[in-house]
C-alpha positions in Angstrom: 152.0 130.3 180.6 148.4 131.1 181.4 147.3 134.0 183.7 143.9 133.6 185.2 141.7 136.6 185.9 141.8 135.9 189.7 143.3 133.6 192.3 139.9 132.0 193.0 139.6 131.0 189.3 143.2 129.5 189.5 142.1 127.6 192.6 139.1 126.2 190.9 141.2 125.2 187.8 143.8 123.5 190.1 141.1 121.5 192.0 139.7 120.2 188.7 143.2 119.4 187.4 144.4 117.5 190.5 144.3 113.7 190.0 143.1 113.1 193.5 139.5 113.4 194.7 138.8 115.9 197.4 135.5 115.7 199.2 136.2 117.6 202.4 138.7 120.4 203.2 139.9 122.0 206.5 139.8 125.7 205.9 140.8 128.5 208.4 137.8 130.2 210.0 139.3 133.7 209.2 139.1 133.7 205.4 137.2 135.7 202.8 134.0 134.0 201.7 135.0 133.5 198.1 137.3 130.5 199.1 134.5 128.3 200.6 132.2 129.4 197.8 134.7 128.2 195.2 135.2 124.9 197.0 131.4 124.3 197.3 131.0 125.1 193.6 132.8 121.8 193.1 130.8 119.9 195.7 133.6 120.0 198.3 132.6 120.1 201.9 134.2 122.8 204.1 135.1 122.4 207.8 136.7 125.4 209.6 139.6 125.3 211.9 140.6 128.1 214.3 143.5 130.4 213.8 145.2 132.6 216.4 145.4 136.3 216.5 148.9 136.1 214.9 147.2 134.3 212.0 148.9 130.9 212.7 146.8 127.7 212.9 145.5 126.6 216.3 147.0 123.1 215.9 145.2 121.8 219.0 141.9 122.6 217.4 143.1 121.1 214.1 144.0 117.8 215.7 140.7 117.7 217.6 138.9 117.9 214.3 141.1 115.4 212.6 140.6 112.9 215.4 136.9 113.6 215.6 135.8 110.9 213.1 135.2 113.1 210.1 137.0 112.1 206.9 139.2 115.0 205.9 141.0 114.9 202.6 142.8 118.3 202.4 144.1 121.1 204.5 144.1 124.7 203.2 146.7 127.1 204.6 147.0 130.9 204.0 150.1 133.0 203.8 148.2 135.9 205.4 149.2 139.4 204.0 152.1 137.7 202.2 153.8 136.5 205.4 155.0 132.9 205.5 152.8 130.5 207.3 154.2 127.9 209.7 155.2 125.8 206.6 157.3 123.1 208.3 154.7 122.4 210.9 151.9 122.3 208.4 153.9 120.0 206.1 154.5 117.6 209.0 150.8 117.7 209.9 149.6 117.0 206.4 152.2 114.3 205.8 151.4 112.5 209.1 147.7 112.6 208.4 147.7 111.9 204.7 146.2 115.2 203.8 146.4 117.1 200.5 147.9 120.5 201.1 146.3 123.5 199.4 148.5 126.7 199.7 146.6 129.9 199.4 149.3 132.4 198.5 147.0 135.0 197.1 148.5 137.7 199.4 152.2 136.8 198.8 153.2 136.3 195.2 156.9 136.9 194.9 157.8 135.5 198.3 159.7 132.4 199.1 160.7 130.1 201.9 164.3 128.7 202.1 164.7 129.6 198.4 161.5 127.9 197.2 158.8 130.0 195.7 155.6 130.3 197.8 152.7 128.5 196.1 154.9 125.4 195.5 154.6 123.7 198.9 151.2 122.1 198.4 149.8 119.7 195.9 147.7 122.8 195.0 148.9 126.3 195.2 147.5 129.6 193.9 148.7 133.2 193.9 147.3 136.6 192.9 150.1 138.7 191.5 147.5 141.3 190.6 147.2 142.2 194.3 150.9 142.9 194.7 151.0 144.9 191.4 147.7 146.7 192.1 146.1 145.4 188.9 142.5 144.4 188.2 143.4 141.0 186.7 145.9 138.3 187.3 146.0 134.9 189.1 148.3 131.9 188.9 147.7 128.3 189.8 150.0 125.3 190.5 149.4 121.6 190.7 152.3 119.7 192.2 154.5 122.7 191.7 153.7 122.8 187.9 152.2 126.0 186.6 148.8 125.5 185.2 148.3 125.8 181.5 144.6 125.6 181.1 142.5 127.1 178.2 139.1 126.2 179.4 138.0 129.7 180.2 137.3 132.7 178.0 139.8 135.6 177.9 138.8 138.6 179.8 138.0 141.5 177.5 139.3 145.0 178.1 136.8 147.4 179.7 137.2 151.1 179.1 135.2 151.9 182.2 137.4 149.7 184.4 140.5 151.1 182.9 139.3 154.7 183.6 138.3 153.7 187.1 141.7 152.4 188.0 143.5 155.4 186.5 141.2 157.7 188.5 141.8 155.8 191.7 145.6 156.1 191.3 145.4 159.8 190.5 142.7 160.7 193.1 142.8 158.3 196.0 140.2 160.5 197.8 137.6 158.9 195.5 138.0 155.8 197.8 136.5 157.9 200.6 133.3 158.3 198.6 133.3 154.6 197.6 133.7 153.5 201.2 131.4 156.1 202.7 128.4 153.8 202.0 129.8 151.0 204.1 130.1 150.8 207.9 133.7 149.6 208.4 132.7 148.2 211.8 130.0 145.9 210.3 131.4 142.6 209.0 128.2 141.9 207.1 128.7 144.9 204.8 131.8 143.7 202.8 130.6 140.8 200.7 132.5 140.6 197.4 130.7 140.5 194.1 130.5 137.4 191.9 133.6 136.8 189.7 133.3 135.1 186.4 135.8 132.3 185.6 138.1 133.8 182.9 141.6 134.2 181.8 143.4 137.5 182.3 143.8 140.0 179.5 146.9 139.4 177.4 148.3 142.8 178.4 148.4 141.7 182.0 150.5 138.7 181.1 152.9 140.9 179.2 153.3 143.2 182.2 153.8 140.2 184.6 156.7 138.9 182.5 158.6 142.2 182.9 158.3 142.3 186.8 161.5 142.0 188.8 160.0 140.2 191.8 163.1 140.3 193.9 163.1 144.1 193.7 159.4 144.3 194.3 159.6 142.1 197.4 162.5 144.0 198.8 160.8 147.3 198.3 157.6 146.1 200.0 159.6 144.8 203.0 161.2 148.2 203.3 157.7 149.8 203.3 156.6 147.3 206.0 159.4 148.5 208.2 158.6 152.2 207.6 155.0 151.6 208.4 156.0 149.6 211.5 157.9 152.6 212.7 155.0 154.9 211.9 152.6 152.6 213.9 155.0 152.5 216.8 155.0 156.3 217.0 151.2 156.1 217.3 151.2 153.4 220.0 150.2 150.7 217.5 152.1 147.6 216.2 151.7 145.1 213.4 149.6 142.0 214.2 152.4 139.7 212.9 156.1 139.8 212.3 157.9 140.5 209.0 159.6 137.5 207.3 162.6 138.6 205.2 161.8 136.1 202.4 158.2 137.5 202.1 156.7 139.8 199.5 154.1 141.4 201.7 150.8 142.7 200.3 149.8 144.7 203.4 150.6 145.3 207.0 147.9 144.3 209.5 147.3 146.1 212.8 144.8 145.6 215.6 143.0 148.7 216.9 140.8 148.0 219.9 138.9 151.3 219.8 136.3 151.2 217.0 136.1 155.0 216.6 139.9 155.3 216.5 140.0 152.6 213.8 137.4 154.3 211.7 139.1 157.7 212.0 142.5 156.2 211.1 140.9 154.5 208.1 139.6 157.8 206.8 142.8 159.7 207.6 144.8 157.2 205.6 142.4 157.5 202.6 142.5 161.3 202.7 146.3 161.3 202.7 146.6 159.0 199.6 147.2 155.7 201.3 145.2 152.5 200.8 143.7 151.0 204.0 141.2 148.3 203.9 139.3 146.0 206.1 139.1 142.2 205.7 136.4 141.2 203.2 133.3 139.5 204.4 133.8 136.3 206.4 131.8 133.2 205.3 128.2 133.4 206.3 128.4 130.4 208.6 131.4 131.9 210.4 129.6 135.2 210.9 126.6 133.4 212.3 128.5 131.2 214.8 132.1 132.4 215.5 132.0 135.5 217.7 135.8 135.5 218.1 136.2 135.9 214.4 133.8 138.8 214.3 135.8 140.5 217.2 139.0 140.0 215.2 137.4 141.4 212.1 136.3 144.5 213.9 139.7 145.2 215.3 141.7 144.5 212.2 142.8 147.3 209.8 145.2 146.7 206.9 147.4 149.1 205.0 148.6 148.3 201.5 152.4 148.5 201.1 152.5 150.1 197.7 154.3 153.1 199.3 155.7 154.0 202.7 154.4 156.8 204.9 155.6 160.2 203.9 156.9 161.0 207.3 157.0 159.6 210.8 154.7 161.6 213.1 152.3 161.2 216.0 148.6 161.6 215.2 146.0 162.9 217.5 143.1 160.6 216.7 140.6 163.0 218.4 141.4 165.6 215.7 140.1 163.7 212.7 
């Protein structure tokens, strides 16, 4: 078994390994920019389809694109925040139109659908167990349901600085306030991710992954989702999507219409030892043309499910 450093490297390796040529992929318009960057690094054209506010595909828009005369080879779906996408509907769509399915399960490693592990539904699938485990390294790729065993990339070397950084962030979550203070959380142009080298994960990460009880992890994270859902309800908020009981959720997403309230809640969560985050930067072409995606980005706040809220209480957002 080979563990890649990141999900995006696993995606790249899977695209190279697949025995079918992909020239053009339909990709959801609400996605971090590293996915289209990875596709274009292999000279694959990207066309965006719309998703709805509950993160399911706008199938009317998808069909309009497919019937618009452009040759599409593949369809990329995302199990947003670890929740199951409309898998049956997407499988019917890809089958009826002869499309290769790419399953982005980078948020939901450890989840399943009808007993089948997520990441195994497309000809290509990739997951990022590092996100669920809160590690700095670890991605997995599949081609036709078979785990990739690819030794074409160098092994990531251990970094003392990175190790210290992750220990400090776990012990002193308030550090995240300082790290995030430089960014305007209401500005979608300020969250571009840095370049990631194509590497294999450190051997220590693979050793840790082998010992994980994913059934237990998934169950605990679903429990945390329900605790946070109750906490949000007490503060007149609700998740942007429903919990699926086969999922292994990475985070719980919530829409907050008031920009100041969203910013204050973000900082309150950080100060109290939780890990909120905003969506990474959208692709440049989406930021330039798709105002609806920008509005969604500005409303969306996500809370990692590593732990539940300490207690259920009402917050006065004007006090912090």
